[in-house]
N, C-alpha and C positions, 0 to 999 in steps of 0.2 A: 569329404562331404562339403557341399556348398553352403553358402550363407542363405538362410531363408528370409531374413529381414534385411532389406536394403534401403538405405535412407537417401532421399534426394536432397537437393540444395536447401529446401525449406524445412529440413528435418522431419518430414512426414514419412511414415512407413509406406512403401510402395505396395507391398504384398499383404497389407492388413485385411483386405477383403477376401483374399484367398485362404488365409489362415487366421481368422478372427480370435480364436481362443489362444492360439500360440502367440499371436501379437500382444494380446492382453497380458498373458503370463510374462512375456519378455519385458514389457514395459514395467510390470510390477516387480519382478525379481532381478532384472539386470540393470536397473537404474542405479546410477552412482550419485550419492549425495554430494553437493558442492562443498560441504564442510563436514567435519567430524563432530559437530556440536551435539547432534542427536545421540551418537554413540557415547559421547562423554556424559550426557545426561543420564543415559541408561545405566552406565557403570556407576554413576553417583547414586542413583536410586537403588541399584543392587547392593552397594556398600551399606546403605542404610538398612535394607531388609536383612542382609546377612551379617549384621553386627554380632559381636560376641554374645553368647548366651542363646543364640538362635541356630546352633549347629544342627539341631534335630529336624529342621524344616525339610520337607520333601521338595524335590526339584520342581514339581508341578506347582506347589504352593508358592515357591519363590517366584516362578514365572508369573503367576496370577497377581502376586503382590506388586511386582515391578510394572506389569502392564497397567494395573489399576492406578498405581502412583503416577505413571506418565499420562494416562488419560485424564486424571483429575488435575494434574499440574497444567496440562495444555487445554483444559476446558472442554474436553470431549463430552457430549451429552448422550444419554441413552435414548433409544427409540421408544415408541409406544409400548412395546412388549415389556420393557423394563421400567415403566413409569413409576411404580412404587419404589424401585431402587433409586431413581433419579430424584424423587421427592425426599428420600432420606438423605441423599448427598446434598441437596440444596439446603435442607434444614441444618445439617452439620456445618455446611459452608457459612451459613449466616450466624452461627454461634461464635461468640468472641473467643472461646477456648481454642479454636482452630486458626486464629488469626496468624500465628507464627508459621503456619504451613501454606499460607496463601501466597501466590505469585504477586509481587509488587510491580508496578509499571517500570519497564526498563530492566527488570531483573531477568537474567538468563536462566539460572537454576540454582 
């Protein structure tokens, strides 16, 4: 089977107009990160979620906790549909009780 996506010298996808959905999927799922920092951050978050005493958590719950943790850590904000959730997150973020969980300038994770 031949290659559907061929790159030219400028790293542009030549056949992206012929296969727009496939091209988008390829860019999303076949991209290789330049470093393993994101993977290491995810494993670190997973270790916190799966700490001893939490062995009864369902896999789906663990995934949701890890995703939420990474979104909060990286400052991802919710869209209008989840405005009430974002308001609760902002209120918690401003509370001194949660200062130890905030990312400090220059801190990786």
